[in-house]
Kinemage of the C-alpha trace (Angstrom):
@kinemage 1
@onewidth
@group {chain A} dominant
@subgroup {mainchain}
@vectorlist {calphas} color= white
{ca met a 1} P -13.700 -10.832 -29.754
{ca glu a 2} L -12.404 -14.355 -29.414
{ca ala a 3} L -8.902 -12.979 -29.951
{ca ile a 4} L -8.822 -11.486 -26.451
{ca ala a 5} L -10.339 -14.474 -24.646
{ca ser a 6} L -8.046 -15.664 -21.874
{ca ser a 7} L -5.544 -12.843 -22.420
{ca thr a 8} L -3.466 -11.267 -19.646
{ca val a 9} L -1.958 -7.780 -19.559
{ca glu a 10} L 0.395 -6.638 -16.784
{ca val a 11} L 1.454 -3.103 -15.872
{ca lys a 12} L 3.930 -1.973 -13.171
{ca leu a 13} L 3.453 1.518 -11.764
{ca pro a 14} L 5.627 3.622 -9.482
{ca ser a 15} L 3.964 4.474 -6.158
{ca arg a 16} L 3.413 8.060 -7.244
{ca leu a 17} L -0.039 9.609 -7.408
{ca gly a 18} L -1.055 10.283 -10.991
{ca phe a 19} L 0.227 6.973 -12.356
{ca glu a 20} L -3.155 5.363 -11.589
{ca lys a 21} L -4.212 7.001 -14.879
{ca val a 22} L -1.945 4.562 -16.748
{ca ala a 23} L -3.820 1.633 -15.180
{ca met a 24} L -7.161 3.304 -15.947
{ca ser a 25} L -6.420 3.761 -19.643
{ca thr a 26} L -4.922 0.272 -19.984
{ca ala a 27} L -7.980 -1.307 -18.347
{ca ala a 28} L -10.305 0.793 -20.516
{ca ser a 29} L -8.502 -0.406 -23.661
{ca val a 30} L -8.766 -4.069 -22.645
{ca ala a 31} L -12.436 -3.662 -21.655
{ca lys a 32} L -13.219 -1.974 -24.968
{ca leu a 33} L -11.588 -4.856 -26.870
{ca met a 34} L -13.737 -7.257 -24.835
{ca gly a 35} L -16.912 -5.415 -25.850
{ca phe a 36} L -17.802 -3.704 -22.558
{ca glu a 37} L -20.340 -0.896 -22.763
{ca glu a 38} L -19.080 2.614 -22.060
{ca asp a 39} L -20.793 2.973 -18.654
{ca arg a 40} L -19.210 -0.285 -17.437
{ca ile a 41} L -15.807 0.927 -18.684
{ca glu a 42} L -16.251 4.130 -16.654
{ca asp a 43} L -17.126 2.048 -13.561
{ca leu a 44} L -14.033 -0.073 -14.142
{ca lys a 45} L -11.768 2.968 -14.561
{ca thr a 46} L -13.005 4.507 -11.319
{ca ala a 47} L -12.642 1.247 -9.372
{ca ile a 48} L -9.114 0.677 -10.690
{ca ala a 49} L -8.076 4.260 -9.914
{ca glu a 50} L -9.322 3.874 -6.319
{ca ala a 51} L -7.588 0.493 -5.928
{ca cys a 52} L -4.290 1.863 -7.305
{ca ile a 53} L -4.407 4.959 -5.087
{ca asn a 54} L -5.107 2.753 -2.043
{ca ala a 55} L -2.172 0.510 -2.990
{ca met a 56} L 0.149 3.508 -3.423
{ca glu a 57} L -0.928 5.358 -0.271
{ca his a 58} L -1.772 2.606 2.197
{ca gly a 59} L 0.109 -0.420 0.863
{ca asn a 60} L 3.344 1.169 -0.296
{ca arg a 61} L 3.125 4.360 1.842
{ca leu a 62} L 3.980 6.404 -1.283
{ca asn a 63} L 7.474 4.868 -1.312
{ca glu a 64} L 8.523 5.416 -4.930
{ca asn a 65} L 10.996 2.516 -4.674
{ca leu a 66} L 7.996 0.177 -4.435
{ca thr a 67} L 5.748 -0.615 -7.362
{ca val a 68} L 2.082 -1.311 -7.805
{ca gly a 69} L 1.344 -4.164 -10.167
{ca val a 70} L -1.880 -4.300 -12.151
{ca val a 71} L -2.785 -7.615 -13.768
{ca leu a 72} L -5.748 -7.646 -16.145
{ca ser a 73} L -7.028 -11.115 -17.043
{ca ala a 74} L -9.638 -11.099 -19.782
{ca gly a 75} L -12.005 -14.046 -19.752
{ca lys a 76} L -14.907 -14.918 -22.008
{ca asp a 77} L -17.476 -12.822 -20.130
{ca ala a 78} L -15.567 -11.031 -17.354
{ca leu a 79} L -12.420 -9.070 -16.650
{ca glu a 80} L -10.460 -9.877 -13.496
{ca val a 81} L -8.122 -7.214 -12.161
{ca lys a 82} L -5.514 -7.637 -9.438
{ca val a 83} L -3.885 -4.543 -7.986
{ca ile a 84} L -0.801 -5.687 -6.075
{ca asp a 85} L 1.315 -3.705 -3.602
{ca asp a 86} L 4.196 -4.488 -1.257
{ca gly a 87} L 2.281 -3.635 1.908
{ca glu a 88} L 0.798 -5.868 4.567
{ca gly a 89} L -2.773 -5.425 3.427
{ca leu a 90} L -5.735 -4.422 5.492
{ca his a 91} L -6.244 -6.426 8.635
{ca val a 92} L -9.447 -4.613 9.536
{ca his a 93} L -11.850 -3.220 6.977
{ca pro a 94} L -13.107 0.251 7.828
{ca pro a 95} L -16.802 0.618 8.633
{ca lys a 96} L -19.261 1.572 5.905
{ca pro a 97} L -19.041 5.349 5.467
{ca asp a 98} L -21.906 7.567 6.581
{ca ile a 99} L -22.490 9.883 3.619
{ca asp a 100} L -24.604 12.364 5.619
{ca arg a 101} L -21.926 12.682 8.317
{ca lys a 102} L -19.247 13.189 5.666
{ca met a 103} L -21.305 15.887 3.918
{ca his a 104} L -21.832 17.742 7.204
{ca gly a 105} L -18.134 17.583 8.094
{ca glu a 106} L -18.731 15.224 11.018
{ca glu a 107} L -16.673 12.457 9.431
{ca asp a 108} L -13.450 12.568 7.384
{ca pro a 109} L -14.435 13.134 3.730
{ca arg a 110} L -11.830 10.554 2.706
{ca gly a 111} L -12.250 6.834 3.239
{ca met a 112} L -14.766 6.198 0.473
{ca gly a 113} L -12.446 4.196 -1.790
{ca met a 114} L -13.267 0.671 -0.635
{ca phe a 115} L -16.988 1.442 -0.485
{ca leu a 116} L -16.865 2.939 -3.978
{ca ile a 117} L -14.955 -0.034 -5.409
{ca gln a 118} L -17.541 -2.453 -3.980
{ca ala a 119} L -20.358 -0.431 -5.533
{ca leu a 120} L -18.789 -0.355 -9.011
{ca val a 121} L -17.660 -3.935 -9.652
{ca asp a 122} L -19.376 -7.324 -9.405
{ca glu a 123} L -16.902 -8.953 -6.994
{ca val a 124} L -14.104 -7.617 -4.816
{ca glu a 125} L -11.779 -9.188 -2.273
{ca trp a 126} L -8.765 -7.925 -0.358
{ca val a 127} L -5.983 -10.470 0.161
{ca ala a 128} L -2.765 -10.297 2.195
{ca asp a 129} L -0.370 -13.008 1.093
{ca ser a 130} L 2.458 -14.615 3.038
{ca his a 131} L 5.183 -13.042 0.848
{ca gly a 132} L 4.859 -9.512 2.244
{ca ser a 133} L 2.566 -8.153 -0.414
{ca ser a 134} L -1.167 -7.757 -0.700
{ca tyr a 135} L -3.663 -7.305 -3.469
{ca val a 136} L -7.228 -6.447 -4.243
{ca arg a 137} L -9.027 -8.629 -6.769
{ca leu a 138} L -11.811 -7.027 -8.775
{ca leu a 139} L -14.137 -8.840 -11.136
{ca ile a 140} L -16.360 -6.986 -13.552
{ca arg a 141} L -18.696 -8.929 -15.797
{ca leu a 142} L -19.283 -8.003 -19.410
{ca his a 143} L -23.031 -7.872 -18.746
{ca lys a 144} L -24.388 -6.560 -15.453
{ca his a 145} L -26.482 -9.156 -13.627
């Protein structure tokens, strides 16, 4: 496993729904090489899919001329993932979803992505940079604390 320590893998995706699956399988492959357990790999795949879909829909507004970059940085005991779009980022984070209200149709069933990402990984932060792009940084540790 030392072979993957401090390795970086980068993938560029078109802003077209469905291509998040490429990021999911790439992340799963890297995580498997790092020795992640299967349930953590599934968490990672779901979080990355949500982050990529958010980047495509909200960051790049499904403009297929814009790409979503996924940078996977494997460390000794954690995998850091950056999902980068060409949008302005989120200036206001939506409120925590009310599951009961969503189930009863009183609240839009969408809007769970950010909440789901936070529940599945160990660290998450949304960053808007000064160059006109934004990214979400996810960190998932090899062993859950």
